[in-house]
All heavy atoms as TSV, in Angstrom:
chain	resi	resn	atom	element	x	y	z
A	1	MET	N	N	47.854	199.762	99.642
A	1	MET	CA	C	47.561	201.243	99.578
A	1	MET	C	C	46.617	201.587	100.721
A	1	MET	O	O	45.528	201.056	100.800
A	1	MET	CB	C	47.052	201.606	98.238
A	1	MET	CG	C	46.632	203.005	98.132
A	1	MET	SD	S	45.855	203.226	96.519
A	1	MET	CE	C	46.436	204.820	96.102
A	2	SER	N	N	47.044	202.457	101.612
A	2	SER	CA	C	46.137	202.875	102.666
A	2	SER	C	C	45.558	204.236	102.380
A	2	SER	O	O	46.129	205.090	101.683
A	2	SER	CB	C	46.909	202.917	103.987
A	2	SER	OG	O	47.696	204.070	104.012
A	3	THR	N	N	44.288	204.410	102.854
A	3	THR	CA	C	43.657	205.678	102.651
A	3	THR	C	C	43.450	206.379	103.946
A	3	THR	O	O	43.141	205.726	104.959
A	3	THR	CB	C	42.301	205.494	101.949
A	3	THR	OG1	O	41.523	204.699	102.723
A	3	THR	CG2	C	42.477	204.921	100.578
A	4	SER	N	N	43.613	207.656	103.976
A	4	SER	CA	C	43.392	208.353	105.257
A	4	SER	C	C	42.060	209.166	105.066
A	4	SER	O	O	41.446	209.157	103.995
A	4	SER	CB	C	44.544	209.331	105.554
A	4	SER	OG	O	44.592	210.338	104.498
A	5	THR	N	N	41.684	209.824	106.112
A	5	THR	CA	C	40.378	210.611	106.042
A	5	THR	C	C	40.506	211.748	105.081
A	5	THR	O	O	39.489	212.260	104.584
A	5	THR	CB	C	40.034	211.146	107.459
A	5	THR	OG1	O	41.121	211.920	107.938
A	5	THR	CG2	C	39.775	210.041	108.429
A	6	HIS	N	N	41.721	212.168	104.729
A	6	HIS	CA	C	41.877	213.295	103.822
A	6	HIS	C	C	41.747	212.892	102.357
A	6	HIS	O	O	41.637	213.747	101.456
A	6	HIS	CB	C	43.259	213.956	104.043
A	6	HIS	CG	C	43.415	214.486	105.428
A	6	HIS	ND1	N	42.678	215.534	105.883
A	6	HIS	CD2	C	44.189	214.115	106.438
A	6	HIS	CE1	C	43.030	215.755	107.175
A	6	HIS	NE2	N	43.922	214.903	107.494
A	7	ASP	N	N	41.759	211.580	102.075
A	7	ASP	CA	C	41.712	211.111	100.676
A	7	ASP	C	C	40.307	210.923	100.184
A	7	ASP	O	O	40.094	210.590	99.074
A	7	ASP	CB	C	42.427	209.777	100.578
A	7	ASP	CG	C	43.928	209.951	100.805
A	7	ASP	OD1	O	44.397	211.109	100.672
A	7	ASP	OD2	O	44.590	209.001	101.102
A	8	ARG	N	N	39.277	211.139	101.019
A	8	ARG	CA	C	37.881	210.868	100.643
A	8	ARG	C	C	37.402	211.985	99.691
A	8	ARG	O	O	37.824	213.149	99.775
A	8	ARG	CB	C	36.993	210.822	101.829
A	8	ARG	CG	C	37.331	209.595	102.746
A	8	ARG	CD	C	36.330	209.439	103.790
A	8	ARG	NE	N	36.708	208.346	104.643
A	8	ARG	CZ	C	36.515	208.275	105.942
A	8	ARG	NH1	N	35.939	209.281	106.565
A	8	ARG	NH2	N	36.860	207.245	106.615
A	9	ALA	N	N	36.463	211.605	98.865
A	9	ALA	CA	C	35.910	212.574	97.938
A	9	ALA	C	C	34.951	213.532	98.550
A	9	ALA	O	O	34.648	214.614	98.046
A	9	ALA	CB	C	35.175	211.819	96.807
A	10	TYR	N	N	34.436	213.145	99.724
A	10	TYR	CA	C	33.452	214.002	100.454
A	10	TYR	C	C	33.679	213.872	101.920
A	10	TYR	O	O	34.187	212.877	102.393
A	10	TYR	CB	C	32.022	213.639	100.119
A	10	TYR	CG	C	31.737	212.187	100.242
A	10	TYR	CD1	C	31.296	211.693	101.461
A	10	TYR	CD2	C	31.884	211.335	99.187
A	10	TYR	CE1	C	31.037	210.314	101.601
A	10	TYR	CE2	C	31.644	209.945	99.368
A	10	TYR	CZ	C	31.201	209.476	100.549
A	10	TYR	OH	O	30.955	208.143	100.689
A	11	PRO	N	N	33.353	214.871	102.709
A	11	PRO	CA	C	33.640	214.778	104.138
A	11	PRO	C	C	32.622	213.888	104.842
A	11	PRO	O	O	31.522	213.642	104.401
A	11	PRO	CB	C	33.398	216.258	104.633
A	11	PRO	CG	C	32.518	216.849	103.621
A	11	PRO	CD	C	32.831	216.192	102.317
A	12	GLU	N	N	33.039	213.350	105.981
A	12	GLU	CA	C	32.147	212.523	106.775
A	12	GLU	C	C	30.992	213.405	107.389
A	12	GLU	O	O	31.321	214.503	107.862
A	12	GLU	CB	C	32.977	211.934	107.927
A	12	GLU	CG	C	32.158	211.093	108.894
A	12	GLU	CD	C	32.406	209.601	108.663
A	12	GLU	OE1	O	33.308	209.254	107.933
A	12	GLU	OE2	O	31.623	208.857	109.301
A	13	PRO	N	N	29.759	212.960	107.263
A	13	PRO	CA	C	28.689	213.784	107.792
A	13	PRO	C	C	28.750	213.853	109.328
A	13	PRO	O	O	29.251	212.926	109.957
A	13	PRO	CB	C	27.404	213.031	107.331
A	13	PRO	CG	C	27.868	211.696	107.065
A	13	PRO	CD	C	29.311	211.719	106.645
A	14	ALA	N	N	28.258	214.905	109.883
A	14	ALA	CA	C	28.280	215.070	111.346
A	14	ALA	C	C	27.273	214.099	111.905
A	14	ALA	O	O	26.305	213.710	111.303
A	14	ALA	CB	C	27.883	216.507	111.668
A	15	ALA	N	N	27.520	213.721	113.189
A	15	ALA	CA	C	26.577	212.825	113.887
A	15	ALA	C	C	25.254	213.560	114.134
A	15	ALA	O	O	25.227	214.761	114.371
A	15	ALA	CB	C	27.192	212.430	115.233
A	16	HIS	N	N	24.180	212.852	114.050
A	16	HIS	CA	C	22.857	213.396	114.305
A	16	HIS	C	C	22.782	213.876	115.732
A	16	HIS	O	O	23.275	213.151	116.654
A	16	HIS	CB	C	21.778	212.353	113.984
A	16	HIS	CG	C	20.409	212.953	113.914
A	16	HIS	ND1	N	19.645	213.192	115.014
A	16	HIS	CD2	C	19.718	213.374	112.823
A	16	HIS	CE1	C	18.501	213.731	114.616
A	16	HIS	NE2	N	18.520	213.820	113.303
A	17	PRO	N	N	22.164	214.973	116.049
A	17	PRO	CA	C	22.074	215.458	117.391
A	17	PRO	C	C	21.390	214.480	118.339
A	17	PRO	O	O	21.722	214.437	119.538
A	17	PRO	CB	C	21.242	216.754	117.284
A	17	PRO	CG	C	21.321	217.149	115.912
A	17	PRO	CD	C	21.573	215.936	115.079
A	18	ASN	N	N	20.434	213.693	117.844
A	18	ASN	CA	C	19.754	212.736	118.758
A	18	ASN	C	C	20.696	211.699	119.281
A	18	ASN	O	O	20.439	211.022	120.298
A	18	ASN	CB	C	18.598	212.092	118.015
A	18	ASN	CG	C	17.438	213.007	117.834
A	18	ASN	OD1	O	17.438	214.111	118.379
A	18	ASN	ND2	N	16.478	212.600	117.023
A	19	TRP	N	N	21.814	211.427	118.589
A	19	TRP	CA	C	22.723	210.394	118.974
A	19	TRP	C	C	23.651	210.881	120.145
A	19	TRP	O	O	24.180	210.079	120.893
A	19	TRP	CB	C	23.645	209.973	117.840
A	19	TRP	CG	C	22.947	209.341	116.723
A	19	TRP	CD1	C	21.622	208.895	116.686
A	19	TRP	CD2	C	23.400	209.098	115.404
A	19	TRP	NE1	N	21.294	208.406	115.479
A	19	TRP	CE2	C	22.371	208.529	114.647
A	19	TRP	CE3	C	24.632	209.345	114.779
A	19	TRP	CZ2	C	22.514	208.130	113.316
A	19	TRP	CZ3	C	24.745	208.961	113.472
A	19	TRP	CH2	C	23.716	208.400	112.764
A	20	THR	N	N	23.812	212.191	120.224
A	20	THR	CA	C	24.758	212.679	121.204
A	20	THR	C	C	24.073	213.438	122.379
A	20	THR	O	O	24.749	213.728	123.344
A	20	THR	CB	C	25.765	213.630	120.562
A	20	THR	OG1	O	25.003	214.710	119.902
A	20	THR	CG2	C	26.597	212.971	119.518
A	21	THR	N	N	22.778	213.750	122.255
A	21	THR	CA	C	22.123	214.539	123.290
A	21	THR	C	C	21.929	213.681	124.504
A	21	THR	O	O	21.472	212.536	124.442
A	21	THR	CB	C	20.689	214.975	122.764
A	21	THR	OG1	O	20.916	215.726	121.596
A	21	THR	CG2	C	20.044	215.853	123.792
A	22	ARG	N	N	22.247	214.241	125.705
A	22	ARG	CA	C	22.059	213.554	126.931
A	22	ARG	C	C	20.613	213.845	127.403
A	22	ARG	O	O	20.197	214.956	127.497
A	22	ARG	CB	C	22.997	214.084	127.976
A	22	ARG	CG	C	24.406	213.652	127.758
A	22	ARG	CD	C	24.516	212.209	127.810
A	22	ARG	NE	N	25.699	211.744	128.435
A	22	ARG	CZ	C	25.942	210.489	128.717
A	22	ARG	NH1	N	25.094	209.592	128.469
A	22	ARG	NH2	N	27.098	210.101	129.272
A	23	ARG	N	N	19.897	212.802	127.663
A	23	ARG	CA	C	18.525	212.895	128.148
A	23	ARG	C	C	18.488	212.580	129.651
A	23	ARG	O	O	19.272	211.808	130.109
A	23	ARG	CB	C	17.615	211.937	127.377
A	23	ARG	CG	C	17.459	212.365	125.917
A	23	ARG	CD	C	16.378	211.522	125.256
A	23	ARG	NE	N	16.061	212.079	123.992
A	23	ARG	CZ	C	16.745	211.724	122.858
A	23	ARG	NH1	N	17.712	210.897	122.939
A	23	ARG	NH2	N	16.340	212.254	121.734
A	24	PRO	N	N	17.521	213.159	130.313
A	24	PRO	CA	C	17.379	212.829	131.750
A	24	PRO	C	C	16.964	211.359	131.933
A	24	PRO	O	O	16.334	210.780	131.040
A	24	PRO	CB	C	16.278	213.799	132.241
A	24	PRO	CG	C	15.573	214.230	131.055
A	24	PRO	CD	C	16.482	214.157	129.871
A	25	ALA	N	N	17.348	210.782	133.048
A	25	ALA	CA	C	17.050	209.424	133.339
A	25	ALA	C	C	15.496	209.271	133.474
A	25	ALA	O	O	14.824	210.171	133.928
A	25	ALA	CB	C	17.714	208.983	134.629
A	26	PRO	N	N	14.972	208.112	133.049
A	26	PRO	CA	C	13.569	207.933	133.202
A	26	PRO	C	C	13.119	207.829	134.638
A	26	PRO	O	O	13.958	207.450	135.521
A	26	PRO	CB	C	13.272	206.604	132.480
A	26	PRO	CG	C	14.567	205.911	132.418
A	26	PRO	CD	C	15.659	206.964	132.434
A	27	ARG	N	N	11.885	208.182	134.950
A	27	ARG	CA	C	11.411	208.109	136.306
A	27	ARG	C	C	11.345	206.618	136.776
A	27	ARG	O	O	10.960	205.794	135.993
A	27	ARG	CB	C	10.010	208.686	136.393
A	27	ARG	CG	C	9.932	210.149	136.224
A	27	ARG	CD	C	8.521	210.657	136.499
A	27	ARG	NE	N	7.512	209.802	135.779
A	27	ARG	CZ	C	6.651	210.227	134.911
A	27	ARG	NH1	N	6.675	211.473	134.581
A	27	ARG	NH2	N	5.821	209.445	134.356
A	28	PRO	N	N	11.705	206.391	138.040
A	28	PRO	CA	C	11.588	204.986	138.456
A	28	PRO	C	C	10.144	204.572	138.632
A	28	PRO	O	O	9.243	205.445	138.827
A	28	PRO	CB	C	12.281	205.087	139.861
A	28	PRO	CG	C	12.274	206.450	140.256
A	28	PRO	CD	C	12.259	207.292	138.968
A	29	LEU	N	N	9.872	203.293	138.465
A	29	LEU	CA	C	8.510	202.784	138.611
A	29	LEU	C	C	8.120	202.792	140.039
A	29	LEU	O	O	8.925	202.589	140.986
A	29	LEU	CB	C	8.452	201.330	138.124
A	29	LEU	CG	C	8.669	201.083	136.666
A	29	LEU	CD1	C	8.686	199.620	136.346
A	29	LEU	CD2	C	7.636	201.810	135.826
A	30	THR	N	N	6.817	203.068	140.285
A	30	THR	CA	C	6.291	203.053	141.623
A	30	THR	C	C	6.139	201.590	142.124
A	30	THR	O	O	6.143	200.714	141.259
A	30	THR	CB	C	4.886	203.734	141.693
A	30	THR	OG1	O	4.012	202.962	140.931
A	30	THR	CG2	C	4.974	205.196	141.199
A	31	PRO	N	N	6.096	201.331	143.400
A	31	PRO	CA	C	5.961	199.968	143.825
A	31	PRO	C	C	4.701	199.301	143.259
A	31	PRO	O	O	4.662	198.090	142.989
A	31	PRO	CB	C	5.859	200.111	145.366
A	31	PRO	CG	C	6.592	201.346	145.662
A	31	PRO	CD	C	6.356	202.261	144.514
A	32	ALA	N	N	3.568	200.051	143.056
A	32	ALA	CA	C	2.384	199.488	142.460
A	32	ALA	C	C	2.600	199.055	141.058
A	32	ALA	O	O	2.178	197.994	140.619
A	32	ALA	CB	C	1.235	200.507	142.574
A	33	GLN	N	N	3.370	199.886	140.294
A	33	GLN	CA	C	3.663	199.535	138.896
A	33	GLN	C	C	4.585	198.279	138.821
A	33	GLN	O	O	4.408	197.413	137.989
A	33	GLN	CB	C	4.371	200.702	138.175
A	33	GLN	CG	C	3.386	201.853	137.963
A	33	GLN	CD	C	4.163	203.081	137.408
A	33	GLN	OE1	O	5.295	203.369	137.880
A	33	GLN	NE2	N	3.582	203.785	136.487
A	34	GLN	N	N	5.531	198.241	139.746
A	34	GLN	CA	C	6.453	197.105	139.815
A	34	GLN	C	C	5.667	195.793	140.086
A	34	GLN	O	O	5.888	194.792	139.475
A	34	GLN	CB	C	7.541	197.271	140.863
A	34	GLN	CG	C	8.490	198.388	140.580
A	34	GLN	CD	C	9.474	198.655	141.702
A	34	GLN	OE1	O	9.379	198.029	142.736
A	34	GLN	NE2	N	10.438	199.547	141.499
A	35	GLN	N	N	4.750	195.884	141.024
A	35	GLN	CA	C	3.991	194.681	141.412
A	35	GLN	C	C	3.061	194.276	140.220
A	35	GLN	O	O	2.965	193.064	139.928
A	35	GLN	CB	C	3.066	194.984	142.607
A	35	GLN	CG	C	2.345	193.747	143.164
A	35	GLN	CD	C	3.308	192.656	143.556
A	35	GLN	OE1	O	4.317	192.893	144.233
A	35	GLN	NE2	N	3.035	191.441	143.180
A	36	ARG	N	N	2.520	195.255	139.530
A	36	ARG	CA	C	1.628	194.895	138.388
A	36	ARG	C	C	2.458	194.265	137.311
A	36	ARG	O	O	2.021	193.296	136.659
A	36	ARG	CB	C	1.002	196.209	137.897
A	36	ARG	CG	C	-0.112	195.966	136.878
A	36	ARG	CD	C	-0.969	197.154	136.591
A	36	ARG	NE	N	-0.249	198.361	136.202
A	36	ARG	CZ	C	-0.242	199.532	136.891
A	36	ARG	NH1	N	-0.936	199.640	137.973
A	36	ARG	NH2	N	0.430	200.533	136.448
A	37	ASN	N	N	3.672	194.718	137.049
A	37	ASN	CA	C	4.567	194.136	136.071
A	37	ASN	C	C	4.935	192.684	136.477
A	37	ASN	O	O	4.938	191.757	135.639
A	37	ASN	CB	C	5.833	194.969	135.874
A	37	ASN	CG	C	5.561	196.236	135.109
A	37	ASN	OD1	O	4.510	196.416	134.518
A	37	ASN	ND2	N	6.551	197.133	135.142
A	38	ARG	N	N	5.250	192.463	137.766
A	38	ARG	CA	C	5.552	191.143	138.253
A	38	ARG	C	C	4.413	190.191	138.021
A	38	ARG	O	O	4.598	189.076	137.565
A	38	ARG	CB	C	5.957	191.173	139.732
A	38	ARG	CG	C	7.373	191.505	139.963
A	38	ARG	CD	C	7.748	191.253	141.372
A	38	ARG	NE	N	8.601	192.378	141.863
A	38	ARG	CZ	C	8.209	193.403	142.597
A	38	ARG	NH1	N	6.988	193.468	143.072
A	38	ARG	NH2	N	9.048	194.335	142.885
A	39	ASP	N	N	3.175	190.661	138.399
A	39	ASP	CA	C	1.995	189.787	138.218
A	39	ASP	C	C	1.759	189.467	136.730
A	39	ASP	O	O	1.436	188.303	136.446
A	39	ASP	CB	C	0.763	190.514	138.802
A	39	ASP	CG	C	0.839	190.666	140.291
A	39	ASP	OD1	O	1.677	189.955	140.956
A	39	ASP	OD2	O	0.094	191.529	140.856
A	40	ALA	N	N	1.909	190.453	135.891
A	40	ALA	CA	C	1.726	190.206	134.449
A	40	ALA	C	C	2.738	189.251	133.896
A	40	ALA	O	O	2.413	188.367	133.097
A	40	ALA	CB	C	1.725	191.537	133.695
A	41	LEU	N	N	3.977	189.356	134.332
A	41	LEU	CA	C	5.059	188.433	133.902
A	41	LEU	C	C	4.743	187.040	134.341
A	41	LEU	O	O	4.881	186.086	133.540
A	41	LEU	CB	C	6.377	188.900	134.427
A	41	LEU	CG	C	7.590	188.064	134.061
A	41	LEU	CD1	C	7.807	188.013	132.605
A	41	LEU	CD2	C	8.835	188.548	134.812
A	42	LEU	N	N	4.386	186.865	135.604
A	42	LEU	CA	C	4.079	185.509	136.121
A	42	LEU	C	C	2.923	184.913	135.360
A	42	LEU	O	O	2.904	183.722	135.021
A	42	LEU	CB	C	3.792	185.547	137.611
A	42	LEU	CG	C	5.022	185.779	138.500
A	42	LEU	CD1	C	4.606	186.014	139.976
A	42	LEU	CD2	C	6.005	184.655	138.402
A	43	ARG	N	N	1.875	185.746	135.130
A	43	ARG	CA	C	0.703	185.231	134.421
A	43	ARG	C	C	1.075	184.814	132.993
A	43	ARG	O	O	0.659	183.754	132.536
A	43	ARG	CB	C	-0.354	186.348	134.365
A	43	ARG	CG	C	-1.745	185.863	134.110
A	43	ARG	CD	C	-2.792	186.937	134.185
A	43	ARG	NE	N	-2.518	187.951	135.203
A	43	ARG	CZ	C	-2.269	189.204	134.927
A	43	ARG	NH1	N	-2.275	189.695	133.696
A	43	ARG	NH2	N	-2.012	190.104	135.936
A	44	ALA	N	N	1.922	185.600	132.311
A	44	ALA	CA	C	2.315	185.275	130.976
A	44	ALA	C	C	3.205	184.002	130.936
A	44	ALA	O	O	3.086	183.251	129.987
A	44	ALA	CB	C	3.017	186.451	130.338
A	45	GLN	N	N	4.037	183.833	131.945
A	45	GLN	CA	C	4.894	182.627	131.949
A	45	GLN	C	C	4.175	181.352	132.251
A	45	GLN	O	O	4.578	180.274	131.836
A	45	GLN	CB	C	6.007	182.885	132.946
A	45	GLN	CG	C	7.044	183.888	132.452
A	45	GLN	CD	C	8.102	184.190	133.536
A	45	GLN	OE1	O	7.874	183.997	134.743
A	45	GLN	NE2	N	9.257	184.601	133.057
A	46	HIS	N	N	3.080	181.425	133.023
A	46	HIS	CA	C	2.455	180.203	133.500
A	46	HIS	C	C	1.140	179.921	132.754
A	46	HIS	O	O	0.555	178.896	133.032
A	46	HIS	CB	C	2.206	180.274	135.008
A	46	HIS	CG	C	3.498	180.306	135.748
A	46	HIS	ND1	N	4.369	179.237	135.795
A	46	HIS	CD2	C	4.140	181.279	136.407
A	46	HIS	CE1	C	5.446	179.531	136.495
A	46	HIS	NE2	N	5.334	180.764	136.892
A	47	THR	N	N	0.668	180.827	131.929
A	47	THR	CA	C	-0.523	180.582	131.175
A	47	THR	C	C	-0.201	179.699	129.953
A	47	THR	O	O	0.683	180.007	129.169
A	47	THR	CB	C	-1.180	181.911	130.678
A	47	THR	OG1	O	-1.382	182.680	131.853
A	47	THR	CG2	C	-2.481	181.660	129.941
A	48	PRO	N	N	-0.916	178.552	129.773
A	48	PRO	CA	C	-0.601	177.726	128.638
A	48	PRO	C	C	-1.004	178.438	127.342
A	48	PRO	O	O	-1.894	179.234	127.309
A	48	PRO	CB	C	-1.475	176.493	128.856
A	48	PRO	CG	C	-2.536	176.932	129.788
A	48	PRO	CD	C	-1.987	178.038	130.605
A	49	SER	N	N	-0.230	178.126	126.295
A	49	SER	CA	C	-0.476	178.772	124.999
A	49	SER	C	C	-1.742	178.142	124.390
A	49	SER	O	O	-2.053	176.995	124.673
A	49	SER	CB	C	0.673	178.585	124.059
A	49	SER	OG	O	0.907	177.228	123.855
A	50	PRO	N	N	-2.478	178.894	123.607
A	50	PRO	CA	C	-3.750	178.315	123.043
A	50	PRO	C	C	-3.390	177.182	122.107
A	50	PRO	O	O	-2.386	177.203	121.422
A	50	PRO	CB	C	-4.362	179.572	122.344
A	50	PRO	CG	C	-3.251	180.529	122.161
A	50	PRO	CD	C	-2.259	180.254	123.248
A	51	ARG	N	N	-4.276	176.239	122.108
A	51	ARG	CA	C	-4.078	175.061	121.284
A	51	ARG	C	C	-4.284	175.469	119.780
A	51	ARG	O	O	-5.049	176.273	119.426
A	51	ARG	CB	C	-5.024	173.981	121.632
A	51	ARG	CG	C	-4.789	173.435	123.022
A	51	ARG	CD	C	-5.607	172.197	123.235
A	51	ARG	NE	N	-5.084	171.108	122.438
A	51	ARG	CZ	C	-4.382	170.119	122.906
A	51	ARG	NH1	N	-4.087	170.018	124.168
A	51	ARG	NH2	N	-3.956	169.152	122.118
A	52	ARG	N	N	-3.524	174.791	118.942
A	52	ARG	CA	C	-3.591	175.071	117.539
A	52	ARG	C	C	-4.860	174.464	116.943
A	52	ARG	O	O	-5.148	173.301	117.160
A	52	ARG	CB	C	-2.388	174.509	116.807
A	52	ARG	CG	C	-2.100	175.157	115.478
A	52	ARG	CD	C	-0.811	174.597	114.913
A	52	ARG	NE	N	-1.096	173.998	113.637
A	52	ARG	CZ	C	-0.322	173.160	112.996
A	52	ARG	NH1	N	0.780	172.788	113.529
A	52	ARG	NH2	N	-0.647	172.676	111.851
A	53	THR	N	N	-5.598	175.165	116.190
A	53	THR	CA	C	-6.803	174.657	115.574
A	53	THR	C	C	-6.556	174.087	114.213
A	53	THR	O	O	-5.602	174.566	113.549
A	53	THR	CB	C	-7.916	175.743	115.445
A	53	THR	OG1	O	-7.403	176.788	114.666
A	53	THR	CG2	C	-8.308	176.307	116.840
A	54	ARG	N	N	-7.315	173.140	113.814
A	54	ARG	CA	C	-7.142	172.551	112.497
A	54	ARG	C	C	-7.798	173.455	111.432
A	54	ARG	O	O	-8.862	174.006	111.640
A	54	ARG	CB	C	-7.800	171.138	112.450
A	54	ARG	CG	C	-7.097	170.167	113.350
A	54	ARG	CD	C	-7.684	168.771	113.121
A	54	ARG	NE	N	-6.994	167.812	113.984
A	54	ARG	CZ	C	-7.519	167.234	114.968
A	54	ARG	NH1	N	-8.792	167.448	115.353
A	54	ARG	NH2	N	-6.814	166.366	115.696
A	55	LYS	N	N	-7.109	173.537	110.289
A	55	LYS	CA	C	-7.603	174.397	109.226
A	55	LYS	C	C	-8.759	173.761	108.464
A	55	LYS	O	O	-9.684	174.355	108.045
A	55	LYS	CB	C	-6.494	174.781	108.278
A	55	LYS	CG	C	-5.434	175.645	108.850
A	55	LYS	CD	C	-4.354	175.911	107.863
A	55	LYS	CE	C	-3.248	176.777	108.521
A	55	LYS	NZ	N	-2.133	176.974	107.577
A	56	ASN	N	N	-8.624	172.425	108.340
A	56	ASN	CA	C	-9.579	171.728	107.531
A	56	ASN	C	C	-10.598	171.022	108.446
A	56	ASN	O	O	-10.243	170.181	109.227
A	56	ASN	CB	C	-8.874	170.655	106.651
A	56	ASN	CG	C	-9.770	169.985	105.626
A	56	ASN	OD1	O	-10.964	170.149	105.673
A	56	ASN	ND2	N	-9.107	169.249	104.721
A	57	PRO	N	N	-11.931	171.390	108.361
A	57	PRO	CA	C	-12.905	170.744	109.231
A	57	PRO	C	C	-13.065	169.237	109.018
A	57	PRO	O	O	-13.494	168.541	109.975
A	57	PRO	CB	C	-14.179	171.521	108.935
A	57	PRO	CG	C	-13.935	172.223	107.651
A	57	PRO	CD	C	-12.509	172.330	107.492
A	58	THR	N	N	-12.723	168.698	107.907
A	58	THR	CA	C	-12.866	167.262	107.718
A	58	THR	C	C	-11.826	166.483	108.487
A	58	THR	O	O	-12.052	165.321	108.809
A	58	THR	CB	C	-12.712	166.911	106.174
A	58	THR	OG1	O	-11.463	167.356	105.703
A	58	THR	CG2	C	-13.860	167.565	105.418
A	59	GLU	N	N	-10.686	167.091	108.833
A	59	GLU	CA	C	-9.722	166.379	109.618
A	59	GLU	C	C	-10.196	166.150	111.011
A	59	GLU	O	O	-9.820	165.169	111.658
A	59	GLU	CB	C	-8.399	167.238	109.701
A	59	GLU	CG	C	-7.655	167.302	108.356
A	59	GLU	CD	C	-6.371	168.108	108.484
A	59	GLU	OE1	O	-5.959	168.297	109.658
A	59	GLU	OE2	O	-5.832	168.470	107.487
A	60	ALA	N	N	-11.062	167.026	111.565
A	60	ALA	CA	C	-11.596	166.860	112.921
A	60	ALA	C	C	-12.543	165.668	112.932
A	60	ALA	O	O	-12.686	165.067	114.029
A	60	ALA	CB	C	-12.319	168.123	113.324
A	61	ALA	N	N	-13.181	165.301	111.877
A	61	ALA	CA	C	-14.122	164.175	111.862
A	61	ALA	C	C	-13.431	162.859	111.854
A	61	ALA	O	O	-14.014	161.806	112.188
A	61	ALA	CB	C	-15.080	164.336	110.650
A	62	ARG	N	N	-12.213	162.796	111.528
A	62	ARG	CA	C	-11.456	161.530	111.428
A	62	ARG	C	C	-11.089	160.964	112.809
A	62	ARG	O	O	-10.925	161.492	113.740
A	62	ARG	CB	C	-10.152	161.700	110.615
A	62	ARG	CG	C	-10.474	161.983	109.178
A	62	ARG	CD	C	-9.196	162.142	108.437
A	62	ARG	NE	N	-9.512	162.581	107.073
A	62	ARG	CZ	C	-8.598	162.916	106.214
A	62	ARG	NH1	N	-7.289	162.866	106.531
A	62	ARG	NH2	N	-8.904	163.352	105.055
């Protein structure tokens, strides 16, 4: 048994306006902002992660 859109008990709600509204394109980043992002990315990729500390202080004495 197939159902069509006319067989529903209630109509399909309209799409929210935010889903269909066209927004202007975001402003491009300035060269200074691009460089700052590159530097931050490199720093994050090459910085070692902090070492995990022990929860129990008696384990450190062993």
